[in-house]
N, C-alpha and C positions, 0 to 999 in steps of 0.2 A: 694558721699552722706549724709549729716548730721544728726544729734541724730530727728533735731523739724517734717522734711519731708518726713520721714522711720516711724515714729507715725503719720504723715497725713495717705499712703499710707496701712498702717494695720487699720484701724480705717473706712478706709474710703471702702477695700473690706470686713466686719465689719456689716458697712451701709450692702453691694448689697446684700450677702448673702440671698436667699429665705429661705425660711422654708420647711423641706419635709414634705408630703405630705394634707397637703392641699392647692395646687395647687391642677386646674385643668389637668386633663390628654388629653384629647381632644383639643386641640389647630392644626393647622388645615389652609388655603391655602383659607379667604371664601375671599368673592367678593363685598361691599359697594353704593349701586350706592344710586348718589342724584335725586330722580323722579325730586324736580325741573325742575334742570339744564342734566339729563342726567350723565352727567358726573360719572364714578366712578373708583375707587382703587381697591387692593387691599390691603391685610394685614391680617396676621392670628391672627383665633378670633373665643372662645368655644362657643358663641353664638351661637343655637337651629335657624336655615333657615327652611321655609317650599321654594323654589327654587329654580331651579341654574340655570344658565347661563353660555356659550358655549365662552375662552376668547382665541382666536389662539388655535382653539384647546385639552379646555384643563376642563371641565368641573366640575366648581367651587360653592356652596352653595352660596345662593344669600340667602344679605338682603337690604329693600329697605329704606330709611329715608327720612323725607321728608323737610328736611334740615343738612349741613354741610358746610364744608369752600369753595368750590364752588358758595355758597347762605347765608352761614348770610355774612348781612350791612356788618361788623363785619368788614371780607376780599375781600371784596368784593369792597367795600367803596362808593354804588350803597346806600339811604335807597325808601326805599317802605314806604310809606302809603298805608297800607293795612286795604278800610272801608266794615266791612263785616256786611255787611242788613243797612246801608243806617245809621249806630251809630250815626255821628258827624251832622246829619245833620237835622239826630229830633233831638240833643240836641241845637246848634243853636236855632231850628226855637221854640222851647221851653225859654228855655236861652237866648241866645244870643245877642235880642230886651232889655231888663232889664237895672235901671239904675238906 
């Protein structure tokens, strides 16, 4: 190993050390569920959850999400036009015929 790569390794290790005493201690497995698609995944989190869910015989805290990578148009490649309360039609009726 040459001198340059050893310096990079030491710098990398030093940058990735976590400070002691400032991170939460309650990391545990949690289920995140996309409520739009029903997809779910398990990861570690310290977020508080009110609900629980059983997955493969094990009970986990449940965090419900409105959107995730399973349903977001950037990840799915599908674009949805959501017209809440007919706002687009109201705009077109009001301003669409002007020249």
